[in-house]
C-alpha positions as a printed NumPy array, in Angstrom:
array([[-47.11 ,  -3.496, -20.323],
       [-47.86 ,  -5.831, -23.25 ],
       [-44.499,  -7.561, -22.821],
       [-45.119,  -8.046, -19.077],
       [-48.595,  -9.436, -19.707],
       [-47.206, -11.923, -22.251],
       [-44.566, -13.044, -19.729],
       [-47.196, -13.552, -17.044],
       [-49.428, -15.549, -19.424],
       [-46.416, -17.639, -20.536],
       [-45.551, -18.418, -16.909],
       [-49.16 , -19.372, -16.138],
       [-49.203, -21.682, -19.14 ],
       [-45.949, -23.271, -18.062],
       [-47.159, -23.866, -14.525],
       [-50.382, -25.378, -15.935],
       [-48.37 , -27.727, -18.13 ],
       [-46.253, -28.607, -15.065],
       [-49.315, -29.701, -13.093],
       [-50.769, -31.557, -16.085],
       [-47.502, -33.334, -16.763],
       [-47.327, -34.785, -13.241],
       [-51.02 , -35.355, -12.496],
       [-52.534, -36.156, -15.906],
       [-50.513, -39.35 , -16.228],
       [-50.78 , -40.363, -12.584],
       [-46.956, -40.74 , -12.454],
       [-45.213, -39.385,  -9.376],
       [-41.819, -40.108,  -7.935],
       [-41.573, -42.594,  -5.11 ],
       [-38.47 , -42.175,  -3.003],
       [-38.004, -45.989,  -2.709],
       [-38.336, -46.613,  -6.384],
       [-35.013, -47.944,  -7.706],
       [-35.394, -46.578, -11.262],
       [-36.084, -43.113,  -9.803],
       [-33.077, -43.304,  -7.463],
       [-30.736, -44.482, -10.187],
       [-31.824, -41.712, -12.591],
       [-31.593, -39.037,  -9.827],
       [-28.09 , -40.266,  -8.859],
       [-27.007, -40.118, -12.474],
       [-28.297, -36.557, -12.939],
       [-26.431, -35.399,  -9.794],
       [-23.314, -37.501, -10.12 ],
       [-21.068, -34.42 , -10.172],
       [-22.791, -32.56 ,  -7.31 ],
       [-21.711, -34.077,  -3.984],
       [-23.642, -31.536,  -1.929],
       [-26.908, -32.293,  -3.637],
       [-26.355, -36.021,  -3.387],
       [-25.564, -35.645,   0.293],
       [-28.946, -33.983,   0.776],
       [-30.917, -36.697,  -1.054],
       [-29.116, -39.489,   0.849],
       [-29.98 , -37.792,   4.125],
       [-33.654, -37.869,   3.302],
       [-33.674, -41.295,   1.637],
       [-34.133, -39.731,  -1.811],
       [-37.442, -38.048,  -0.976],
       [-38.345, -35.789,  -3.953],
       [-38.368, -31.999,  -3.623],
       [-40.   , -31.185,  -6.951],
       [-41.77 , -34.189,  -8.51 ],
       [-44.026, -35.523,  -5.771],
       [-47.761, -34.97 ,  -5.525],
       [-47.889, -32.729,  -2.442],
       [-49.113, -29.148,  -2.523],
       [-45.764, -27.986,  -1.099],
       [-43.941, -29.597,  -4.017],
       [-46.267, -27.834,  -6.45 ],
       [-45.463, -24.502,  -4.759],
       [-41.728, -25.252,  -4.978],
       [-42.031, -26.009,  -8.706],
       [-43.958, -22.794,  -9.226],
       [-41.39 , -20.823,  -7.242],
       [-38.465, -22.247,  -9.175],
       [-39.997, -21.641, -12.634],
       [-41.003, -18.14 , -11.551],
       [-37.459, -17.434, -10.393],
       [-35.872, -18.791, -13.592],
       [-38.285, -16.88 , -15.847],
       [-37.386, -13.619, -14.018],
       [-33.658, -14.24 , -13.734],
       [-32.845, -11.915, -16.649],
       [-34.245,  -9.042, -14.508],
       [-31.324,  -9.7  , -12.114],
       [-28.832,  -9.721, -15.034],
       [-28.338, -13.477, -14.69 ],
       [-27.689, -15.942, -17.574],
       [-31.283, -17.148, -17.834],
       [-30.648, -19.629, -20.683],
       [-28.005, -21.45 , -18.698],
       [-30.662, -22.776, -16.291],
       [-32.372, -24.451, -19.316],
       [-35.934, -23.803, -18.234],
       [-37.058, -24.783, -21.75 ],
       [-35.373, -28.166, -21.354],
       [-37.04 , -28.657, -17.987],
       [-40.405, -27.809, -19.655],
       [-39.797, -30.448, -22.301],
       [-39.052, -33.05 , -19.582],
       [-42.208, -32.039, -17.736],
       [-44.287, -32.648, -20.816],
       [-42.649, -35.924, -21.662],
       [-42.172, -37.566, -18.309],
       [-43.957, -40.958, -18.219],
       [-41.819, -43.21 , -16.014],
       [-40.285, -42.904, -12.556],
       [-36.866, -42.946, -14.237],
       [-37.98 , -39.888, -16.223],
       [-38.98 , -38.209, -13.01 ],
       [-35.663, -39.055, -11.335],
       [-33.82 , -37.355, -14.18 ],
       [-36.266, -34.38 , -13.965],
       [-35.808, -34.135, -10.181],
       [-32.059, -34.042, -10.602],
       [-32.056, -31.445, -13.43 ],
       [-34.467, -29.154, -11.447],
       [-32.202, -29.39 ,  -8.42 ],
       [-29.162, -28.539, -10.571],
       [-30.982, -25.539, -12.034],
       [-32.066, -24.505,  -8.579],
       [-28.523, -24.636,  -7.129],
       [-27.045, -22.853, -10.109],
       [-29.613, -20.042,  -9.698],
       [-29.   , -19.842,  -5.948],
       [-25.233, -19.481,  -6.496],
       [-25.629, -16.914,  -9.241],
       [-28.134, -14.639,  -7.45 ],
       [-26.606, -15.008,  -3.99 ],
       [-22.91 , -14.789,  -4.654],
       [-22.478, -13.871,  -8.331],
       [-22.169, -15.51 , -11.72 ],
       [-18.385, -15.08 , -11.971],
       [-15.367, -15.97 ,  -9.843],
       [-13.778, -12.488,  -9.291],
       [-10.091, -13.477,  -9.365],
       [-10.547, -15.343, -12.661],
       [-11.785, -12.097, -14.265],
       [ -8.949,  -9.959, -12.853],
       [ -6.141, -11.102, -10.615],
       [ -6.366,  -7.944,  -8.528],
       [ -9.91 ,  -8.693,  -7.497],
       [ -8.946, -10.843,  -4.576],
       [-12.31 , -10.712,  -2.863],
       [-13.433, -13.874,  -1.115],
       [-16.929, -14.628,  -2.369],
       [-19.238, -16.331,   0.176],
       [-19.611, -20.024,  -0.61 ],
       [-23.116, -21.451,  -0.587],
       [-23.906, -24.711,   1.145],
       [-25.947, -26.642,  -1.432],
       [-27.045, -29.265,   1.076],
       [-28.171, -26.561,   3.461],
       [-30.046, -24.613,   0.798],
       [-31.991, -27.694,  -0.276],
       [-32.929, -28.506,   3.326],
       [-33.942, -24.903,   3.935],
       [-36.104, -24.781,   0.792],
       [-38.115, -27.871,   1.914],
       [-38.68 , -26.339,   5.404],
       [-39.633, -22.878,   4.08 ],
       [-42.46 , -21.161,   2.331],
       [-41.24 , -21.318,  -1.322],
       [-42.495, -17.837,  -2.201],
       [-40.598, -16.206,   0.621],
       [-37.538, -18.437,   0.169],
       [-36.962, -17.503,  -3.435],
       [-37.604, -13.804,  -2.753],
       [-34.894, -13.801,  -0.07 ],
       [-32.098, -15.232,  -2.253],
       [-31.025, -11.947,  -3.87 ],
       [-28.815,  -9.537,  -1.831],
       [-30.871,  -7.705,   0.71 ],
       [-28.88 ,  -4.518,   0.54 ],
       [-30.626,  -1.279,  -0.28 ],
       [-27.994,  -0.679,  -2.872],
       [-28.801,  -3.839,  -4.821],
       [-32.501,  -3.009,  -4.897],
       [-31.871,   0.544,  -6.036],
       [-29.525,  -0.753,  -8.79 ],
       [-32.414,  -2.986,  -9.982],
       [-34.632,   0.134, -10.214],
       [-32.015,   2.157, -12.053],
       [-31.435,  -0.687, -14.484],
       [-35.162,  -0.758, -15.391],
       [-35.138,   3.017, -15.869],
       [-32.233,   2.854, -18.316],
       [-33.795,  -0.135, -20.149],
       [-36.749,   2.186, -20.84 ],
       [-34.349,   4.861, -22.172],
       [-32.745,   2.314, -24.496],
       [-36.19 ,   1.25 , -25.734],
       [-36.946,   4.893, -26.516],
       [-33.797,   5.322, -28.56 ],
       [-31.347,   6.706, -26.02 ],
       [-30.535,  10.228, -24.893],
       [-30.225,  11.858, -28.276],
       [-27.464,  12.75 , -30.74 ],
       [-23.841,  12.999, -29.665],
       [-22.771,  16.447, -28.475],
       [-20.032,  18.332, -30.226],
       [-16.801,  18.625, -28.247],
       [-16.753,  22.397, -27.761],
       [-16.458,  24.227, -24.501],
       [-19.718,  25.825, -23.353],
       [-19.809,  28.327, -20.515],
       [-22.551,  30.336, -18.752],
       [-23.741,  33.172, -21.013],
       [-23.109,  31.283, -24.265],
       [-25.897,  30.69 , -26.777],
       [-26.514,  28.906, -30.001],
       [-27.023,  25.408, -31.38 ],
       [-24.434,  23.881, -29.004],
       [-26.231,  25.249, -25.998],
       [-29.575,  23.931, -27.274],
       [-28.032,  20.469, -27.753],
       [-26.576,  20.608, -24.24 ],
       [-29.928,  21.763, -22.853],
       [-31.699,  18.799, -24.519],
       [-29.169,  16.282, -23.22 ],
       [-29.437,  17.619, -19.634],
       [-33.242,  17.328, -19.917],
       [-33.126,  13.815, -21.307],
       [-30.859,  12.676, -18.471],
       [-33.073,  14.295, -15.824],
       [-30.765,  17.144, -14.752],
       [-32.856,  20.032, -16.178],
       [-36.589,  20.651, -16.169],
       [-38.301,  21.176, -19.423],
       [-36.956,  24.385, -20.974],
       [-36.853,  26.26 , -24.3  ],
       [-33.896,  28.452, -23.429],
       [-31.171,  28.925, -26.063],
       [-28.831,  30.614, -23.597],
       [-26.566,  28.917, -21.049],
       [-28.438,  30.48 , -18.101],
       [-28.247,  29.95 , -14.309],
       [-30.57 ,  26.955, -14.383],
       [-28.382,  25.218, -16.995],
       [-25.264,  25.999, -14.976],
       [-26.746,  24.366, -11.874],
       [-27.803,  21.378, -14.002],
       [-24.293,  21.022, -15.34 ],
       [-22.927,  21.247, -11.765],
       [-25.259,  18.487, -10.596],
       [-24.226,  16.321, -13.554],
       [-20.574,  16.947, -12.831],
       [-20.958,  16.078,  -9.127],
       [-22.748,  12.818, -10.141],
       [-19.858,  11.83 , -12.455],
       [-16.819,  12.665, -10.324],
       [-15.991,  15.943, -12.145],
       [-15.039,  19.291, -10.8  ],
       [-18.426,  20.935, -10.451],
       [-17.481,  24.35 , -11.969],
       [-20.626,  24.589, -14.102],
       [-18.628,  24.811, -17.358],
       [-19.216,  22.136, -19.966],
       [-15.639,  21.487, -21.016],
       [-14.149,  18.461, -22.792],
       [-14.351,  16.178, -19.751],
       [-18.003,  17.034, -19.073],
       [-18.986,  16.694, -22.749],
       [-17.26 ,  13.303, -22.852],
       [-19.21 ,  12.053, -19.877],
       [-22.46 ,  13.471, -21.335],
       [-21.72 ,  11.541, -24.552],
       [-21.291,   8.166, -22.845],
       [-24.055,   5.99 , -24.406],
       [-26.921,   4.818, -22.22 ],
       [-25.894,   1.225, -23.066],
       [-22.524,   1.802, -21.403],
       [-24.181,   3.202, -18.281],
       [-26.487,   0.191, -18.221],
       [-23.427,  -2.078, -18.447],
       [-21.921,  -0.279, -15.433],
       [-25.157,  -0.939, -13.459],
       [-25.093,  -4.644, -14.437],
       [-21.496,  -4.962, -13.301],
       [-22.362,  -3.151, -10.019],
       [-25.118,  -5.721,  -9.395],
       [-22.614,  -8.537,  -9.901],
       [-20.181,  -6.849,  -7.563],
       [-22.949,  -6.421,  -4.969],
       [-23.563, -10.169,  -5.141],
       [-19.864, -10.766,  -4.586],
       [-20.087,  -8.764,  -1.433],
       [-23.347, -10.271,  -0.246],
       [-22.222, -10.575,   3.418],
       [-22.401,  -8.575,   6.608],
       [-20.048,  -5.653,   6.141],
       [-20.224,  -4.646,   9.788],
       [-22.451,  -2.15 ,  11.528],
       [-19.615,   0.362,  11.478],
       [-17.134,  -0.08 ,   8.685],
       [-14.707,   1.682,   6.357],
       [-15.585,   1.725,   2.646],
       [-12.931,   2.678,   0.128],
       [-14.227,   3.084,  -3.421],
       [-11.146,   2.964,  -5.627],
       [-13.037,   4.209,  -8.675],
       [-14.351,   7.199,  -6.722],
       [-11.026,   7.968,  -4.968],
       [-12.795,   8.154,  -1.652],
       [-12.745,   6.655,   1.868],
       [-15.786,   6.699,   4.095],
       [-16.819,   5.494,   7.537],
       [-20.344,   4.063,   7.428],
       [-22.188,   3.738,  10.709],
       [-25.536,   1.947,  10.738],
       [-26.062,   2.73 ,   7.091],
       [-25.246,   6.426,   7.522],
       [-22.202,   8.387,   6.401],
       [-20.16 ,   9.25 ,   9.51 ],
       [-16.98 ,  10.499,   7.785],
       [-15.649,  10.996,   4.269],
       [-12.329,  12.038,   2.757],
       [-10.629,  12.064,  -0.647],
       [ -8.149,   9.352,  -1.386],
       [ -5.3  ,   8.598,  -3.79 ],
       [ -5.188,   5.02 ,  -5.068],
       [ -2.755,   2.861,  -7.   ],
       [ -1.578,   3.987, -10.421],
       [ -2.848,   2.101, -13.444],
       [  0.272,  -0.031, -13.943],
       [  0.903,  -3.686, -13.455],
       [  1.843,  -4.407,  -9.806],
       [  0.613,  -0.974,  -8.624],
       [ -3.151,  -1.118,  -9.03 ],
       [ -4.935,  -1.249,  -5.681],
       [ -6.479,  -4.701,  -5.137],
       [-10.027,  -5.289,  -3.932],
       [-10.578,  -7.218,  -0.669],
       [-12.007,  -6.967,   2.844],
       [-10.206,  -7.051,   6.138],
       [-10.213,  -5.362,   9.57 ],
       [ -8.283,  -2.288,  10.744],
       [ -6.515,  -3.444,  13.907],
       [ -4.404,  -0.491,  14.874],
       [ -2.868,   2.779,  13.753],
       [  0.804,   3.672,  13.775],
       [  1.657,   7.274,  14.642],
       [  4.938,   8.63 ,  13.372],
       [  5.512,   5.539,  11.307],
       [  8.753,   4.275,   9.823],
       [  8.503,   3.476,   6.119],
       [  9.869,   0.028,   5.426],
       [ 10.321,   0.381,   1.675],
       [  8.864,  -2.638,  -0.104],
       [ 11.425,  -4.856,  -1.781],
       [  9.918,  -4.249,  -5.225],
       [ 10.268,  -0.454,  -4.868],
       [ 13.757,  -0.838,  -3.386],
       [ 15.239,  -2.759,  -6.287],
       [ 13.198,  -1.39 ,  -9.147],
       [ 13.195,   2.311,  -8.289],
       [ 15.84 ,   3.134,  -5.689],
       [ 18.678,   0.722,  -6.638],
       [ 19.101,   2.261, -10.133],
       [ 19.326,   5.724,  -8.53 ],
       [ 21.907,   4.485,  -6.026],
       [ 23.962,   2.987,  -8.891],
       [ 24.097,   6.428, -10.491],
       [ 24.714,   8.312,  -7.23 ],
       [ 25.384,   6.478,  -3.909],
       [ 24.145,   9.572,  -1.995],
       [ 20.778,   9.615,  -3.719],
       [ 17.668,   9.614,  -1.486],
       [ 19.83 ,  10.342,   1.55 ],
       [ 16.702,  10.383,   3.78 ],
       [ 16.558,   6.585,   3.411],
       [ 18.621,   4.442,   5.745],
       [ 20.475,   1.415,   4.375],
       [ 19.663,  -1.596,   6.603],
       [ 21.761,  -4.787,   6.783],
       [ 20.393,  -8.331,   7.116],
       [ 21.082,  -8.05 ,  10.865],
       [ 18.86 ,  -4.963,  11.121],
       [ 21.561,  -2.328,  11.652],
       [ 22.055,   0.901,   9.723],
       [ 24.899,   0.642,   7.256],
       [ 26.955,   3.583,   5.942],
       [ 26.833,   4.044,   2.179],
       [ 30.491,   4.931,   2.038],
       [ 32.647,   2.418,   0.233],
       [ 29.702,   0.438,  -1.109],
       [ 29.8  ,  -0.163,  -4.877],
       [ 26.071,  -0.324,  -5.738],
       [ 26.798,  -1.124,  -9.386],
       [ 27.728,  -4.661,  -8.414],
       [ 24.206,  -5.457,  -7.239],
       [ 21.141,  -6.59 ,  -9.193],
       [ 17.441,  -6.865,  -8.269],
       [ 17.984, -10.385,  -7.1  ],
       [ 21.244, -10.088,  -5.028],
       [ 20.828,  -6.601,  -3.436],
       [ 21.518,  -7.447,   0.249],
       [ 20.011,  -4.387,   1.943],
       [ 16.647,  -3.008,   2.982],
       [ 15.673,   0.634,   2.939],
       [ 13.861,   2.44 ,   5.691],
       [ 12.737,   6.018,   6.15 ],
       [ 12.588,   7.16 ,   9.861],
       [  9.555,   9.055,  11.194],
       [  9.341,  12.67 ,   9.919],
       [  7.048,  15.069,   8.198],
       [  8.791,  14.037,   4.954],
       [  8.054,  10.373,   5.492],
       [  6.334,   8.796,   2.514],
       [  3.626,   7.529,   4.884],
       [  3.136,  10.948,   6.424],
       [  2.47 ,  10.931,  10.171],
       [  0.026,   8.095,  10.564],
       [ -0.848,   4.789,   8.896],
       [ -3.889,   2.574,   9.502],
       [ -3.066,  -1.135,   9.573],
       [ -5.059,  -4.202,   8.482],
       [ -2.212,  -6.707,   8.077],
       [ -2.542,  -8.48 ,   4.735],
       [ -0.368, -10.373,   2.292],
       [ -0.779,  -7.645,  -0.299],
       [  0.945,  -5.087,   1.975],
       [ -1.89 ,  -2.615,   1.483],
       [ -2.961,  -0.102,   4.084],
       [ -4.349,   3.433,   4.492],
       [ -1.955,   6.276,   5.317],
       [ -1.087,   9.967,   5.411],
       [  1.187,  11.519,   2.715],
       [  3.3  ,  14.625,   2.38 ],
       [  2.164,  14.931,  -1.256],
       [ -0.999,  16.892,  -0.498],
       [ -1.283,  18.537,  -3.902],
       [ -2.466,  15.313,  -5.551],
       [ -5.837,  15.495,  -3.659],
       [ -6.82 ,  18.474,  -5.889],
       [ -6.787,  16.311,  -8.987],
       [ -9.955,  14.837, -10.444],
       [ -8.297,  11.533, -11.184],
       [ -6.158,  10.413,  -8.215],
       [ -4.381,   7.153,  -9.198],
       [ -0.739,   7.858,  -8.22 ],
       [  0.31 ,   5.431,  -5.436],
       [  2.057,   2.057,  -5.541],
       [ -1.192,   0.432,  -4.347],
       [ -1.757,   1.772,  -0.835],
       [ -4.542,   4.216,  -0.129],
       [ -3.458,   7.749,   0.761],
       [ -5.982,   9.922,   2.707],
       [ -6.491,  13.655,   2.398],
       [ -7.635,  14.048,   6.032],
       [ -5.824,  11.29 ,   7.954],
       [ -5.9  ,  13.027,  11.318],
       [ -9.683,  13.469,  11.2  ],
       [ -9.935,   9.845,  10.075],
       [ -7.933,   8.811,  13.148],
       [-10.128,  10.983,  15.45 ],
       [-13.216,   9.321,  14.009],
       [-11.834,   5.828,  14.532],
       [-10.777,   6.649,  18.114],
       [-14.064,   8.343,  19.069],
       [-15.637,   5.005,  20.086],
       [-12.89 ,   4.19 ,  22.568],
       [-11.712,   7.591,  23.864],
       [-13.493,  10.544,  25.425],
       [-10.785,  12.732,  23.928],
       [ -9.789,  11.142,  20.606],
       [ -7.938,  14.207,  19.394],
       [ -5.923,  14.383,  22.596],
       [ -5.133,  10.687,  22.498],
       [ -3.811,  10.994,  18.99 ],
       [ -1.944,  14.273,  19.577],
       [ -0.214,  12.795,  22.65 ],
       [  1.243,  10.015,  20.537],
       [  2.138,  12.376,  17.667],
       [  4.009,  14.837,  19.957],
       [  6.442,  12.167,  21.075],
       [  7.952,  12.074,  17.575],
       [  8.455,   8.37 ,  18.083],
       [  6.765,   5.493,  16.298],
       [  3.754,   4.624,  18.444],
       [  1.082,   1.987,  17.968],
       [ -2.505,   2.784,  19.032],
       [ -4.59 ,  -0.396,  19.055],
       [ -8.248,  -0.246,  18.189],
       [-10.108,  -1.911,  20.979],
       [-12.735,  -3.066,  18.497],
       [-11.409,  -3.837,  15.063],
       [-13.109,  -1.949,  12.22 ],
       [-14.021,  -3.852,   9.035],
       [-12.542,  -2.244,   5.938],
       [-13.719,  -2.957,   2.412],
       [-11.656,  -1.966,  -0.629],
       [-14.3  ,  -1.835,  -3.398],
       [-14.404,  -0.693,  -6.994],
       [-17.748,   0.757,  -8.09 ],
       [-18.277,   2.812, -11.222],
       [-22.054,   2.882, -10.596],
       [-23.332,   3.831,  -7.13 ],
       [-26.905,   4.715,  -6.293],
       [-27.918,   7.658,  -4.106],
       [-30.215,   6.93 ,  -1.096],
       [-32.287,   9.941,  -2.039],
       [-32.701,   8.752,  -5.629],
       [-30.665,   8.741,  -8.788],
       [-27.288,   7.207,  -9.502],
       [-23.629,   8.339,  -9.747],
       [-21.083,   7.116, -12.284],
       [-17.329,   7.019, -12.232],
       [-14.724,   6.163, -14.903],
       [-13.393,   2.579, -15.178],
       [ -9.797,   3.68 , -14.341],
       [ -8.394,   0.12 , -14.287],
       [-10.605,  -1.338, -17.023],
       [-11.9  ,  -3.923, -14.573],
       [-15.606,  -3.316, -15.139],
       [-15.143,  -3.806, -18.859],
       [-13.589,  -7.199, -18.165],
       [-16.4  ,  -8.165, -15.849],
       [-19.15 ,  -7.078, -18.268],
       [-17.592,  -9.008, -21.132],
       [-17.252, -12.073, -18.922],
       [-20.904, -11.776, -17.941],
       [-21.888, -11.634, -21.583],
       [-19.716, -14.652, -22.289],
       [-21.465, -16.44 , -19.428],
       [-24.856, -15.776, -21.147],
       [-26.087, -12.56 , -19.545],
       [-28.229, -10.595, -21.988],
       [-29.493,  -7.115, -21.12 ],
       [-31.832,  -5.604, -23.67 ],
       [-29.793,  -4.884, -26.798],
       [-26.408,  -4.3  , -25.179],
       [-23.521,  -6.604, -25.985],
       [-19.957,  -7.047, -24.669]])
C-alpha cells in the first residue's frame, strides 16, 4: 500500500509540474508559430504517420496548448506511462523522466514544439506496445509467423483528440478476458515474490498416498503455499493431499494420478519467478493476437497439445493433439487462417522434404521399401519401381513424388482439415493412436494430429447439416477421396501458450517444449521490460 501511495503522490506532483510548466510562464504553442512548427517537424522527422496527422490539422497541438482537453490528454499520457510496467512494458523506453525535464524547462515556442513531438512519439510507442506487442514475433523465432495487427498512427492521434482521454487510454490494452486475468495473476505472483517465494526446493523422491515423514511435510507445505491445499498439519499423504496433487497435476499438463513422482516434483520446484516470466510472455502473446478471433473458432495450443472449438467464448469441443517434434524444420509454426474444407479418405502427398530426406535413403537400401507408397512421375502417372536404380539419385535430382492412396493405414488417417497455407500445415487423423496416451505429444513433422477427428468433423458440420454424422459417414463409406466444403469458413489459430488462465479462477502452466517462451522473455528483458526482481 505504501508503494502504491508513493506512486500516486509522485504522479500528482508530476501533473502539477506539468500544469505549472505550461501556465506559470504564459508560454503555449501556437499552431501558426514557425519556430514551433520547425521544432515539431524536427522531432517527428522519422515518423511519417505522425507528420501526416499534424499537417492535416495545420500543426494544431495535441499536448501543449492551453485547453482543458489538452490538460486531460497530458494527464492521461503520463498516467499511462507511469503505469506501463504493470502491463509488462518497457517503461523507461518512453522516457517520461525526459519529458518531465522538458516540461520544467520549456520557455519558448520552439521548446514546446520539441516537447509536443516527443510526447507524440512516446504516445505512439506506448500505443504500439500495449495494443500489438513490444516485439516483432518472427524476429524472435522464425516459426512464429503470426501477423501482428498494424496500428495506424495518424488514426490513433485523430481518435485521441476526438475522445475522452481517460476512456481512450483505458481502451488501448487488449480487451480479452484472458489478458485481464493474466494481469491479475501477475500481481498475485509478484506478491509471492515479495514474500520470498513458495519455500525451499523439494527433494526429488517419489511420494505416494499413505507415505509419511519429512518429505510429505515439505510437499504439504508446498501445496499449501501454491493454493492447492487448505491449511493442514498432517504428516501423512492422506486423501486431501492426493486430491491436491491431482489438481496440481491437471493444472500443469501432467497425468493426474495423485502420485508425486519426478515429473510432478520438478513442476512443483519451478521457481515463482519462472512462472511469472511465463505470464509476462503470455501477455505479450495476447497483445500479438489482439484481433477478432471469430465468434466460433478453432484454437490449437501447441504447448498444451490440444485442439478446441470455442463458440461465443465457451468450450464447444476439445480433443488431444500431437504437434511437431522439437527439431529444426518440424516444429509446428504459429499463425492464424481459416478452415475451408475437409477431405475424407485423403491421399497423402508426401512433402518433398520427407520424400528425399527420409524415404529416398530407404529406397536406396531396398527399392521395395515402403511399398504402400506410389512412385509418381512428373506427368502424374504411377511408375513401377522395377528397374529403377535409386542409388543414382540425390536430394536435388530425385525426379519422382511419393503418394499414399486412401486407406486406414494412410499417414493422414481418414480425414484432414484444410486451411491452405504456404507452410503446408493442417489438422488430420492418424493411424498412430498410441501417441495420444503420452503426456508430451511432439511427434509429427509439423501438422496437427487429432485424437478424435471424426467427432471434430461432426462438430464442424453441425452448423450446416441436420445430420452431420450421416453426412460425414456417407463420404467415408465411398472409400474415395471426397471434399466436403465448409459453407462458412472457420477461423483457426495455432497458438503457443505456456500460461493460460482459467475462467473460474487460477491459472494453468505448460512446459516450454520448443524454448520459444524463453526467447521471448529474454527479448522482452533486452527491450527494457522489468518485472519485480526477475531477469532474463
